[in-house]
C-alpha atoms as an extended CHARMM CRD file, in Angstrom:
* protein
*
       265  EXT
         1         1  MET       CA              0.0810000000        0.0300000000        0.1370000000  PROA      1               0.0000000000
         2         2  THR       CA              1.6140000000        4.3260000000       -0.9980000000  PROA      2               0.0000000000
         3         3  GLY       CA              2.1280000000        7.5170000000       -2.2570000000  PROA      3               0.0000000000
         4         4  HSD       CA              3.0190000000        8.6720000000       -5.5760000000  PROA      4               0.0000000000
         5         5  GLU       CA              4.1650000000        6.7660000000       -8.7110000000  PROA      5               0.0000000000
         6         6  ASP       CA              7.4850000000        8.6490000000       -8.7990000000  PROA      6               0.0000000000
         7         7  VAL       CA              8.5440000000        7.3980000000       -5.8270000000  PROA      7               0.0000000000
         8         8  ILE       CA              7.5340000000        3.4070000000       -6.3480000000  PROA      8               0.0000000000
         9         9  PRO       CA             10.7080000000        1.3830000000       -5.6890000000  PROA      9               0.0000000000
        10        10  ASP       CA             12.0290000000       -0.0200000000       -9.3130000000  PROA      10              0.0000000000
        11        11  ALA       CA             11.6080000000       -3.3840000000       -8.1280000000  PROA      11              0.0000000000
        12        12  ALA       CA              7.9010000000       -3.1020000000       -8.5000000000  PROA      12              0.0000000000
        13        13  ASN       CA              8.0100000000       -2.8310000000      -12.4750000000  PROA      13              0.0000000000
        14        14  ASP       CA             11.1730000000       -5.3850000000      -12.2980000000  PROA      14              0.0000000000
        15        15  PRO       CA             10.4180000000       -7.6820000000      -15.5970000000  PROA      15              0.0000000000
        16        16  ALA       CA             12.1540000000      -10.3540000000      -14.3550000000  PROA      16              0.0000000000
        17        17  ARG       CA             10.2470000000      -10.3470000000      -10.8680000000  PROA      17              0.0000000000
        18        18  LEU       CA              6.9980000000       -9.7270000000      -12.6580000000  PROA      18              0.0000000000
        19        19  ALA       CA              7.9110000000      -13.0230000000      -14.8090000000  PROA      19              0.0000000000
        20        20  VAL       CA              8.4620000000      -15.2840000000      -11.3230000000  PROA      20              0.0000000000
        21        21  LEU       CA              5.2680000000      -13.7130000000       -9.9560000000  PROA      21              0.0000000000
        22        22  ASP       CA              3.3630000000      -14.5750000000      -13.3230000000  PROA      22              0.0000000000
        23        23  GLY       CA              4.7680000000      -18.2150000000      -12.8860000000  PROA      23              0.0000000000
        24        24  TYR       CA              3.1330000000      -18.8650000000       -9.6590000000  PROA      24              0.0000000000
        25        25  GLY       CA             -0.2680000000      -18.3280000000      -11.6370000000  PROA      25              0.0000000000
        26        26  ILE       CA             -1.9850000000      -17.0070000000       -8.3580000000  PROA      26              0.0000000000
        27        27  LEU       CA             -3.0530000000      -13.4440000000       -9.3280000000  PROA      27              0.0000000000
        28        28  ASP       CA             -6.7790000000      -13.1680000000       -9.5370000000  PROA      28              0.0000000000
        29        29  THR       CA             -7.7150000000      -16.2420000000       -8.2650000000  PROA      29              0.0000000000
        30        30  GLN       CA            -10.3520000000      -17.2680000000       -5.6390000000  PROA      30              0.0000000000
        31        31  ALA       CA             -9.8400000000      -17.1430000000       -1.8990000000  PROA      31              0.0000000000
        32        32  GLU       CA             -8.3240000000      -20.3120000000        0.0250000000  PROA      32              0.0000000000
        33        33  ARG       CA             -8.3890000000      -21.1660000000        3.3180000000  PROA      33              0.0000000000
        34        34  GLY       CA             -4.7680000000      -21.5400000000        3.9760000000  PROA      34              0.0000000000
        35        35  PHE       CA             -4.0850000000      -18.1380000000        2.7990000000  PROA      35              0.0000000000
        36        36  ASP       CA             -7.0700000000      -17.0090000000        4.9350000000  PROA      36              0.0000000000
        37        37  ASP       CA             -5.8780000000      -18.5610000000        7.9580000000  PROA      37              0.0000000000
        38        38  ILE       CA             -2.5420000000      -17.2160000000        7.7220000000  PROA      38              0.0000000000
        39        39  VAL       CA             -3.9090000000      -13.0520000000        7.4170000000  PROA      39              0.0000000000
        40        40  LEU       CA             -6.3860000000      -13.9740000000       10.7300000000  PROA      40              0.0000000000
        41        41  LEU       CA             -3.3670000000      -15.3190000000       12.4360000000  PROA      41              0.0000000000
        42        42  ALA       CA             -1.0370000000      -12.4470000000       11.6030000000  PROA      42              0.0000000000
        43        43  SER       CA             -3.9690000000      -10.0500000000       12.6730000000  PROA      43              0.0000000000
        44        44  ARG       CA             -4.3860000000      -11.7080000000       15.7250000000  PROA      44              0.0000000000
        45        45  ILE       CA             -1.0790000000      -12.1880000000       16.8070000000  PROA      45              0.0000000000
        46        46  CYS       CA             -0.0400000000       -8.5350000000       15.8450000000  PROA      46              0.0000000000
        47        47  ALA       CA             -2.9560000000       -7.2520000000       17.1450000000  PROA      47              0.0000000000
        48        48  THR       CA             -3.6070000000       -5.2180000000       14.2110000000  PROA      48              0.0000000000
        49        49  SER       CA             -7.1470000000       -4.3130000000       12.6360000000  PROA      49              0.0000000000
        50        50  VAL       CA             -5.8540000000       -5.5060000000        9.1620000000  PROA      50              0.0000000000
        51        51  ALA       CA             -3.6330000000       -8.0860000000        7.5620000000  PROA      51              0.0000000000
        52        52  LEU       CA             -2.9360000000       -8.9370000000        3.9560000000  PROA      52              0.0000000000
        53        53  VAL       CA             -1.2610000000      -11.0770000000        1.3560000000  PROA      53              0.0000000000
        54        54  SER       CA             -0.1960000000       -8.5710000000       -0.8640000000  PROA      54              0.0000000000
        55        55  LEU       CA              1.3960000000       -9.3470000000       -4.1810000000  PROA      55              0.0000000000
        56        56  VAL       CA              3.0730000000       -6.4040000000       -6.0380000000  PROA      56              0.0000000000
        57        57  ALA       CA              2.4330000000       -6.8410000000       -9.9220000000  PROA      57              0.0000000000
        58        58  GLY       CA              2.9700000000       -4.3890000000      -12.6280000000  PROA      58              0.0000000000
        59        59  ASP       CA             -0.0240000000       -1.8070000000      -12.1350000000  PROA      59              0.0000000000
        60        60  ARG       CA             -1.4710000000       -2.6480000000       -8.9880000000  PROA      60              0.0000000000
        61        61  GLN       CA             -1.2790000000       -4.7920000000       -5.6560000000  PROA      61              0.0000000000
        62        62  TRP       CA             -3.6140000000       -7.5070000000       -5.2840000000  PROA      62              0.0000000000
        63        63  PHE       CA             -4.6270000000       -9.5020000000       -1.5640000000  PROA      63              0.0000000000
        64        64  LYS       CA             -4.8420000000      -13.1300000000       -1.9770000000  PROA      64              0.0000000000
        65        65  ALA       CA             -6.0630000000      -12.8310000000        1.6840000000  PROA      65              0.0000000000
        66        66  ARG       CA             -7.5190000000      -10.0030000000        3.2090000000  PROA      66              0.0000000000
        67        67  VAL       CA             -8.9410000000       -9.5390000000        6.9240000000  PROA      67              0.0000000000
        68        68  GLY       CA            -10.2850000000       -5.9060000000        7.9020000000  PROA      68              0.0000000000
        69        69  PHE       CA             -9.8750000000       -4.6140000000        4.2610000000  PROA      69              0.0000000000
        70        70  ASP       CA            -12.4040000000       -4.2770000000        2.0230000000  PROA      70              0.0000000000
        71        71  PRO       CA            -11.2450000000       -3.9220000000       -1.4320000000  PROA      71              0.0000000000
        72        72  CYS       CA             -9.7570000000       -6.8000000000       -3.3330000000  PROA      72              0.0000000000
        73        73  GLN       CA             -6.7190000000       -4.7140000000       -4.9040000000  PROA      73              0.0000000000
        74        74  THR       CA             -5.3780000000       -0.9120000000       -4.9910000000  PROA      74              0.0000000000
        75        75  PRO       CA             -3.2450000000        0.8070000000       -7.6410000000  PROA      75              0.0000000000
        76        76  LEU       CA              0.3690000000        0.3130000000       -7.2360000000  PROA      76              0.0000000000
        77        77  SER       CA              0.0340000000        4.2810000000       -6.4570000000  PROA      77              0.0000000000
        78        78  GLN       CA             -1.3270000000        3.2250000000       -3.0940000000  PROA      78              0.0000000000
        79        79  SER       CA              1.2600000000        0.2200000000       -2.2910000000  PROA      79              0.0000000000
        80        80  VAL       CA              3.2360000000        0.3360000000        0.8580000000  PROA      80              0.0000000000
        81        81  CYS       CA              4.2410000000       -3.0980000000        0.1740000000  PROA      81              0.0000000000
        82        82  ALA       CA              6.1450000000       -2.0860000000       -2.6570000000  PROA      82              0.0000000000
        83        83  HSD       CA              8.5200000000       -0.2190000000       -1.0100000000  PROA      83              0.0000000000
        84        84  ALA       CA              9.2470000000       -3.3860000000        0.9230000000  PROA      84              0.0000000000
        85        85  LEU       CA             10.7090000000       -5.4230000000       -1.9680000000  PROA      85              0.0000000000
        86        86  ALA       CA             13.8260000000       -3.0160000000       -2.0440000000  PROA      86              0.0000000000
        87        87  ARG       CA             15.2530000000       -4.6500000000        0.4770000000  PROA      87              0.0000000000
        88        88  PRO       CA             15.3310000000       -8.0030000000        2.6880000000  PROA      88              0.0000000000
        89        89  GLY       CA             14.0600000000       -8.1370000000        6.0890000000  PROA      89              0.0000000000
        90        90  LEU       CA             10.9260000000       -6.4460000000        7.7380000000  PROA      90              0.0000000000
        91        91  LEU       CA              9.4870000000       -3.1250000000        6.5470000000  PROA      91              0.0000000000
        92        92  VAL       CA              8.0740000000       -1.6000000000        9.7380000000  PROA      92              0.0000000000
        93        93  ILE       CA              6.5410000000        2.4420000000        9.1820000000  PROA      93              0.0000000000
        94        94  PRO       CA              5.4870000000        3.1930000000       12.7490000000  PROA      94              0.0000000000
        95        95  ASP       CA              3.7010000000        6.3830000000       11.3500000000  PROA      95              0.0000000000
        96        96  LEU       CA              2.6720000000        6.3720000000        7.8490000000  PROA      96              0.0000000000
        97        97  THR       CA              1.7270000000       10.0940000000        8.1700000000  PROA      97              0.0000000000
        98        98  THR       CA              5.4100000000       11.2110000000        8.9930000000  PROA      98              0.0000000000
        99        99  ASP       CA              7.3620000000        8.9170000000        6.2160000000  PROA      99              0.0000000000
       100       100  PRO       CA              7.8110000000       10.7460000000        3.2560000000  PROA      100             0.0000000000
       101       101  ARG       CA              7.2800000000        7.8420000000        1.2240000000  PROA      101             0.0000000000
       102       102  THR       CA              3.5600000000        7.3420000000        2.7210000000  PROA      102             0.0000000000
       103       103  ARG       CA              2.2390000000       10.5780000000        3.9200000000  PROA      103             0.0000000000
       104       104  ASP       CA              0.8790000000       11.2260000000        0.5860000000  PROA      104             0.0000000000
       105       105  ASN       CA             -0.8830000000        8.2570000000        0.2470000000  PROA      105             0.0000000000
       106       106  THR       CA             -4.7160000000        8.7140000000       -0.2370000000  PROA      106             0.0000000000
       107       107  LEU       CA             -5.1780000000        5.4120000000        2.0920000000  PROA      107             0.0000000000
       108       108  VAL       CA             -3.0800000000        7.5920000000        4.5070000000  PROA      108             0.0000000000
       109       109  SER       CA             -4.5520000000       11.0370000000        4.1200000000  PROA      109             0.0000000000
       110       110  GLY       CA             -7.7250000000        9.9980000000        2.9630000000  PROA      110             0.0000000000
       111       111  GLU       CA            -10.1490000000        6.7280000000        4.0930000000  PROA      111             0.0000000000
       112       112  PRO       CA             -9.1030000000        4.2260000000        5.7590000000  PROA      112             0.0000000000
       113       113  HSD       CA             -6.7380000000        6.3700000000        7.7260000000  PROA      113             0.0000000000
       114       114  LEU       CA             -3.8880000000        4.0730000000        8.0100000000  PROA      114             0.0000000000
       115       115  ARG       CA             -1.0600000000        4.8980000000       10.3850000000  PROA      115             0.0000000000
       116       116  PHE       CA              1.0800000000        2.1650000000       10.7530000000  PROA      116             0.0000000000
       117       117  TYR       CA              2.5860000000       -0.8430000000        8.6770000000  PROA      117             0.0000000000
       118       118  ALA       CA              4.7990000000       -3.8140000000        8.9870000000  PROA      118             0.0000000000
       119       119  GLY       CA              5.4800000000       -6.1460000000        6.2010000000  PROA      119             0.0000000000
       120       120  ALA       CA              7.4250000000       -8.9410000000        5.5930000000  PROA      120             0.0000000000
       121       121  ARG       CA              8.4290000000       -9.9370000000        2.2410000000  PROA      121             0.0000000000
       122       122  LEU       CA              6.9940000000      -12.8940000000        0.5840000000  PROA      122             0.0000000000
       123       123  GLU       CA             10.0720000000      -14.5980000000       -1.3370000000  PROA      123             0.0000000000
       124       124  THR       CA             11.0320000000      -17.2340000000       -3.4990000000  PROA      124             0.0000000000
       125       125  PRO       CA             13.6410000000      -20.0170000000       -2.6560000000  PROA      125             0.0000000000
       126       126  GLU       CA             15.9910000000      -18.0690000000       -5.0800000000  PROA      126             0.0000000000
       127       127  GLY       CA             15.0540000000      -14.7160000000       -3.0480000000  PROA      127             0.0000000000
       128       128  VAL       CA             13.1160000000      -12.8810000000       -5.2720000000  PROA      128             0.0000000000
       129       129  ALA       CA             10.2570000000      -10.4930000000       -3.7100000000  PROA      129             0.0000000000
       130       130  LEU       CA              6.6320000000      -10.9500000000       -4.6650000000  PROA      130             0.0000000000
       131       131  GLY       CA              4.9650000000       -9.1210000000       -2.4410000000  PROA      131             0.0000000000
       132       132  THR       CA              4.3800000000       -9.0260000000        1.6670000000  PROA      132             0.0000000000
       133       133  LEU       CA              2.4970000000      -10.3670000000        4.3140000000  PROA      133             0.0000000000
       134       134  CYS       CA              1.4550000000       -7.0360000000        6.1710000000  PROA      134             0.0000000000
       135       135  VAL       CA             -0.2080000000       -6.0620000000        8.6710000000  PROA      135             0.0000000000
       136       136  THR       CA             -1.5790000000       -2.3930000000        9.4430000000  PROA      136             0.0000000000
       137       137  ASP       CA             -3.6630000000       -0.2320000000       11.7740000000  PROA      137             0.0000000000
       138       138  GLY       CA             -5.1740000000        3.1100000000       12.1540000000  PROA      138             0.0000000000
       139       139  LYS       CA             -3.4410000000        4.0790000000       14.8290000000  PROA      139             0.0000000000
       140       140  PRO       CA              0.6710000000        5.0080000000       15.2500000000  PROA      140             0.0000000000
       141       141  ARG       CA              2.6810000000        2.4170000000       16.9660000000  PROA      141             0.0000000000
       142       142  PRO       CA              6.0110000000        4.3510000000       17.8020000000  PROA      142             0.0000000000
       143       143  GLU       CA              7.3010000000        0.7280000000       19.2240000000  PROA      143             0.0000000000
       144       144  GLY       CA              6.5980000000       -0.9250000000       16.5380000000  PROA      144             0.0000000000
       145       145  LEU       CA              6.3220000000       -4.4440000000       16.9960000000  PROA      145             0.0000000000
       146       146  THR       CA              7.7070000000       -6.7330000000       19.6700000000  PROA      146             0.0000000000
       147       147  PRO       CA             10.8140000000       -9.2980000000       18.8940000000  PROA      147             0.0000000000
       148       148  ASP       CA              8.1480000000      -12.2260000000       19.1010000000  PROA      148             0.0000000000
       149       149  GLN       CA              5.2890000000      -10.7730000000       16.6740000000  PROA      149             0.0000000000
       150       150  ALA       CA              8.0910000000       -9.6350000000       14.2910000000  PROA      150             0.0000000000
       151       151  GLU       CA              9.3640000000      -13.1620000000       14.3950000000  PROA      151             0.0000000000
       152       152  ALA       CA              5.7730000000      -14.6570000000       13.5430000000  PROA      152             0.0000000000
       153       153  LEU       CA              5.4010000000      -12.4400000000       11.1510000000  PROA      153             0.0000000000
       154       154  GLU       CA              8.1290000000      -13.5320000000        9.0770000000  PROA      154             0.0000000000
       155       155  ALA       CA              7.3120000000      -16.9080000000        9.9580000000  PROA      155             0.0000000000
       156       156  LEU       CA              3.6770000000      -16.3460000000        8.5630000000  PROA      156             0.0000000000
       157       157  ALA       CA              5.1990000000      -15.1660000000        5.4800000000  PROA      157             0.0000000000
       158       158  ARG       CA              7.3490000000      -18.0140000000        4.8440000000  PROA      158             0.0000000000
       159       159  GLN       CA              3.8120000000      -20.2300000000        5.2740000000  PROA      159             0.0000000000
       160       160  VAL       CA              2.4180000000      -18.2740000000        2.6070000000  PROA      160             0.0000000000
       161       161  MET       CA              5.3510000000      -18.7600000000        0.2440000000  PROA      161             0.0000000000
       162       162  ALA       CA              4.8470000000      -22.6950000000        1.2220000000  PROA      162             0.0000000000
       163       163  GLN       CA              1.1860000000      -22.2790000000        0.3870000000  PROA      163             0.0000000000
       164       164  MET       CA              2.3810000000      -20.5910000000       -3.1040000000  PROA      164             0.0000000000
       165       165  GLU       CA              4.9610000000      -23.3650000000       -3.9010000000  PROA      165             0.0000000000
       166       166  LEU       CA              2.5140000000      -26.1320000000       -3.4770000000  PROA      166             0.0000000000
       167       167  ARG       CA             -0.2170000000      -24.5910000000       -5.3160000000  PROA      167             0.0000000000
       168       168  ARG       CA              2.3210000000      -24.0250000000       -8.3420000000  PROA      168             0.0000000000
       169       169  SER       CA              3.4780000000      -28.0840000000       -7.5040000000  PROA      169             0.0000000000
       170       170  MET       CA              0.0610000000      -29.3870000000       -7.6980000000  PROA      170             0.0000000000
       171       171  ALA       CA             -0.9090000000      -27.3970000000      -10.9740000000  PROA      171             0.0000000000
       172       172  ALA       CA              1.7160000000      -28.6530000000      -12.6540000000  PROA      172             0.0000000000
       173       173  ARG       CA              1.2330000000      -32.3690000000      -11.4600000000  PROA      173             0.0000000000
       174       174  ASP       CA             -2.5510000000      -31.3640000000      -12.7900000000  PROA      174             0.0000000000
       175       175  ASP       CA             -1.0720000000      -30.5230000000      -16.2640000000  PROA      175             0.0000000000
       176       176  ALA       CA              1.0710000000      -33.5210000000      -16.5280000000  PROA      176             0.0000000000
       177       177  LEU       CA             -1.5250000000      -36.1100000000      -15.7750000000  PROA      177             0.0000000000
       178       178  ARG       CA             -3.9580000000      -34.1250000000      -18.3570000000  PROA      178             0.0000000000
       179       179  SER       CA             -1.2980000000      -34.2490000000      -20.8650000000  PROA      179             0.0000000000
       180       180  ALA       CA             -0.9860000000      -37.9980000000      -20.1900000000  PROA      180             0.0000000000
       181       181  ARG       CA             -4.5720000000      -38.7150000000      -20.5450000000  PROA      181             0.0000000000
       182       182  GLU       CA             -4.8840000000      -36.9230000000      -24.1560000000  PROA      182             0.0000000000
       183       183  ALA       CA             -1.6490000000      -38.5830000000      -25.1270000000  PROA      183             0.0000000000
       184       184  ASP       CA             -3.3350000000      -42.1590000000      -24.1820000000  PROA      184             0.0000000000
       185       185  THR       CA             -6.2680000000      -41.0330000000      -25.7760000000  PROA      185             0.0000000000
       186       186  ARG       CA             -4.5540000000      -40.7060000000      -28.5310000000  PROA      186             0.0000000000
       187       187  TYR       CA             -2.6490000000      -43.7220000000      -28.5580000000  PROA      187             0.0000000000
       188       188  ARG       CA             -5.7070000000      -45.6290000000      -28.2370000000  PROA      188             0.0000000000
       189       189  GLN       CA             -7.3510000000      -44.0170000000      -31.3090000000  PROA      189             0.0000000000
       190       190  ILE       CA             -4.3130000000      -44.7590000000      -33.2520000000  PROA      190             0.0000000000
       191       191  LEU       CA             -4.4370000000      -48.5540000000      -32.2300000000  PROA      191             0.0000000000
       192       192  ASP       CA             -8.2500000000      -48.3540000000      -32.5750000000  PROA      192             0.0000000000
       193       193  SER       CA             -8.3210000000      -47.1820000000      -36.1340000000  PROA      193             0.0000000000
       194       194  ALA       CA             -5.5870000000      -49.4350000000      -37.3980000000  PROA      194             0.0000000000
       195       195  ILE       CA             -7.9530000000      -52.6960000000      -38.6710000000  PROA      195             0.0000000000
       196       196  ASP       CA             -5.7640000000      -53.3510000000      -41.3490000000  PROA      196             0.0000000000
       197       197  TYR       CA             -2.4300000000      -53.8560000000      -39.6130000000  PROA      197             0.0000000000
       198       198  ALA       CA             -1.3390000000      -55.4750000000      -36.5720000000  PROA      198             0.0000000000
       199       199  MET       CA             -0.2080000000      -52.8320000000      -34.1060000000  PROA      199             0.0000000000
       200       200  VAL       CA              1.4540000000      -54.0930000000      -30.8150000000  PROA      200             0.0000000000
       201       201  THR       CA              3.3150000000      -51.9350000000      -27.9740000000  PROA      201             0.0000000000
       202       202  MET       CA              5.5980000000      -53.4060000000      -25.7130000000  PROA      202             0.0000000000
       203       203  ASP       CA              7.4890000000      -52.3260000000      -22.6460000000  PROA      203             0.0000000000
       204       204  LEU       CA             11.5540000000      -52.8530000000      -22.6450000000  PROA      204             0.0000000000
       205       205  ASP       CA             10.9510000000      -56.2510000000      -20.8180000000  PROA      205             0.0000000000
       206       206  GLY       CA              9.4600000000      -57.3480000000      -24.2230000000  PROA      206             0.0000000000
       207       207  LEU       CA              5.4110000000      -57.4790000000      -22.4640000000  PROA      207             0.0000000000
       208       208  VAL       CA              2.7820000000      -56.5240000000      -24.3550000000  PROA      208             0.0000000000
       209       209  THR       CA              1.2870000000      -53.1750000000      -23.2280000000  PROA      209             0.0000000000
       210       210  GLY       CA             -1.1660000000      -52.3550000000      -26.2130000000  PROA      210             0.0000000000
       211       211  TRP       CA             -2.7830000000      -54.4040000000      -28.6270000000  PROA      211             0.0000000000
       212       212  SER       CA             -5.0890000000      -52.9380000000      -31.5700000000  PROA      212             0.0000000000
       213       213  ALA       CA             -8.1420000000      -54.3300000000      -32.9700000000  PROA      213             0.0000000000
       214       214  GLY       CA             -6.4180000000      -55.0490000000      -36.0580000000  PROA      214             0.0000000000
       215       215  ALA       CA             -3.8280000000      -57.2680000000      -34.0680000000  PROA      215             0.0000000000
       216       216  GLU       CA             -6.7780000000      -59.1380000000      -32.8330000000  PROA      216             0.0000000000
       217       217  ALA       CA             -8.2890000000      -59.4740000000      -36.1040000000  PROA      217             0.0000000000
       218       218  ILE       CA             -5.2160000000      -60.5460000000      -37.7010000000  PROA      218             0.0000000000
       219       219  LEU       CA             -3.3250000000      -62.7450000000      -34.8120000000  PROA      219             0.0000000000
       220       220  GLY       CA             -6.4060000000      -63.7560000000      -33.1540000000  PROA      220             0.0000000000
       221       221  TRP       CA             -6.0400000000      -62.9320000000      -29.8580000000  PROA      221             0.0000000000
       222       222  SER       CA             -7.7980000000      -60.3530000000      -27.8200000000  PROA      222             0.0000000000
       223       223  GLU       CA             -5.7540000000      -57.4450000000      -26.1520000000  PROA      223             0.0000000000
       224       224  ALA       CA             -7.3580000000      -58.4660000000      -22.4590000000  PROA      224             0.0000000000
       225       225  GLU       CA             -5.5630000000      -61.8130000000      -23.6010000000  PROA      225             0.0000000000
       226       226  MET       CA             -2.0630000000      -60.5580000000      -24.5940000000  PROA      226             0.0000000000
       227       227  CYS       CA             -1.4960000000      -57.3270000000      -22.2960000000  PROA      227             0.0000000000
       228       228  GLY       CA              1.2390000000      -58.4390000000      -19.5900000000  PROA      228             0.0000000000
       229       229  LYS       CA              2.4110000000      -61.2400000000      -21.7210000000  PROA      229             0.0000000000
       230       230  LEU       CA              5.5460000000      -61.9400000000      -23.6890000000  PROA      230             0.0000000000
       231       231  ALA       CA              5.4510000000      -60.3990000000      -26.8600000000  PROA      231             0.0000000000
       232       232  ARG       CA              7.7090000000      -63.4720000000      -28.0970000000  PROA      232             0.0000000000
       233       233  VAL       CA              4.3040000000      -65.7130000000      -28.1730000000  PROA      233             0.0000000000
       234       234  PHE       CA              3.2290000000      -64.2210000000      -31.3760000000  PROA      234             0.0000000000
       235       235  PHE       CA              6.2370000000      -64.7660000000      -33.2780000000  PROA      235             0.0000000000
       236       236  THR       CA              7.3050000000      -68.3850000000      -35.0310000000  PROA      236             0.0000000000
       237       237  GLU       CA              9.2960000000      -70.6200000000      -33.4250000000  PROA      237             0.0000000000
       238       238  ASP       CA             12.2020000000      -69.8910000000      -36.4240000000  PROA      238             0.0000000000
       239       239  ASP       CA             11.5240000000      -66.1360000000      -35.6100000000  PROA      239             0.0000000000
       240       240  VAL       CA             12.2280000000      -67.3490000000      -31.5290000000  PROA      240             0.0000000000
       241       241  ALA       CA             15.2920000000      -69.2430000000      -32.6420000000  PROA      241             0.0000000000
       242       242  ASN       CA             16.7350000000      -66.5490000000      -34.5460000000  PROA      242             0.0000000000
       243       243  GLY       CA             16.3650000000      -64.2620000000      -31.7620000000  PROA      243             0.0000000000
       244       244  ILE       CA             13.8680000000      -61.9350000000      -33.6180000000  PROA      244             0.0000000000
       245       245  PRO       CA             11.8630000000      -60.5590000000      -31.0760000000  PROA      245             0.0000000000
       246       246  GLU       CA             14.5850000000      -59.6050000000      -28.7740000000  PROA      246             0.0000000000
       247       247  ARG       CA             16.2460000000      -57.9220000000      -32.0020000000  PROA      247             0.0000000000
       248       248  GLU       CA             12.9450000000      -56.0610000000      -32.7490000000  PROA      248             0.0000000000
       249       249  ILE       CA             13.1410000000      -54.9340000000      -29.1230000000  PROA      249             0.0000000000
       250       250  SER       CA             16.6830000000      -53.3990000000      -29.4620000000  PROA      250             0.0000000000
       251       251  ILE       CA             15.8210000000      -51.8650000000      -32.5260000000  PROA      251             0.0000000000
       252       252  GLY       CA             12.3610000000      -49.9930000000      -31.4390000000  PROA      252             0.0000000000
       253       253  VAL       CA             14.7810000000      -48.9130000000      -28.1820000000  PROA      253             0.0000000000
       254       254  GLU       CA             17.0820000000      -47.4820000000      -30.4740000000  PROA      254             0.0000000000
       255       255  ALA       CA             14.8040000000      -45.8760000000      -32.6980000000  PROA      255             0.0000000000
       256       256  SER       CA             11.8840000000      -44.4700000000      -29.9720000000  PROA      256             0.0000000000
       257       257  PRO       CA             12.3370000000      -41.8360000000      -27.8750000000  PROA      257             0.0000000000
       258       258  LEU       CA              9.0160000000      -42.8250000000      -25.9120000000  PROA      258             0.0000000000
       259       259  PRO       CA              9.1390000000      -45.1040000000      -22.7990000000  PROA      259             0.0000000000
       260       260  GLU       CA              7.0140000000      -47.9010000000      -25.1530000000  PROA      260             0.0000000000
       261       261  LEU       CA              8.2210000000      -49.9100000000      -27.8610000000  PROA      261             0.0000000000
       262       262  GLY       CA              6.0940000000      -50.1270000000      -31.0940000000  PROA      262             0.0000000000
       263       263  SER       CA              5.7600000000      -52.8790000000      -33.5760000000  PROA      263             0.0000000000
       264       264  MET       CA              3.7910000000      -53.8920000000      -36.8610000000  PROA      264             0.0000000000
       265       265  ARG       CA              3.6940000000      -57.5560000000      -38.3670000000  PROA      265             0.0000000000
């Protein structure tokens, strides 16, 4: 939350930082209990009326979670949190009306007449600051935070980042599962469309993993009968004696980047 645009730190508009923030895919998402619980604890521990998970974007600060503050975002020109990006550690401003960075902020000079601010940076494992877990109040606090409050606020900020990392990991997992399902669907469509050819896939141990409708029609066995069986059963005795099954598997390993091997007969 702060003053005029000309005093907004360069870090707020750093393209590399903004790209990292975008990579978390969290801006403009729905409220989540894990983040809501954190701001509630921060407000109670620090004895303030307001607590926010504030993410500083290119033209605004957006609140993933908030207590005691109605707007879900404010313009960057009202962001005190942007100043916390400039250096590590807590940013504590005992009286916002006396600090040159914040005294002209409309949230300070007008409603809701904010006076006290403390913000713990939300840092990625690489040290990139994305915003803050901050607490603020309508009364100045010359003494700032107690050591216990400051330690707790920083610990809760780390928990915010842990929640963000978890969200990102789960999203990546879901994307991978979706891609795998789509690939499996395409694979089944290819197998099922090949009725004039016997299309068979097998793993590195030579066990059948896929059996097309064409394979069932030409070779006589159903997919249910063949999946998990050694592929050598549908080679002739001469083929087996001459090492043909092993040779085809070896060729498939060298030719295919996929984890499964293909064979047509």
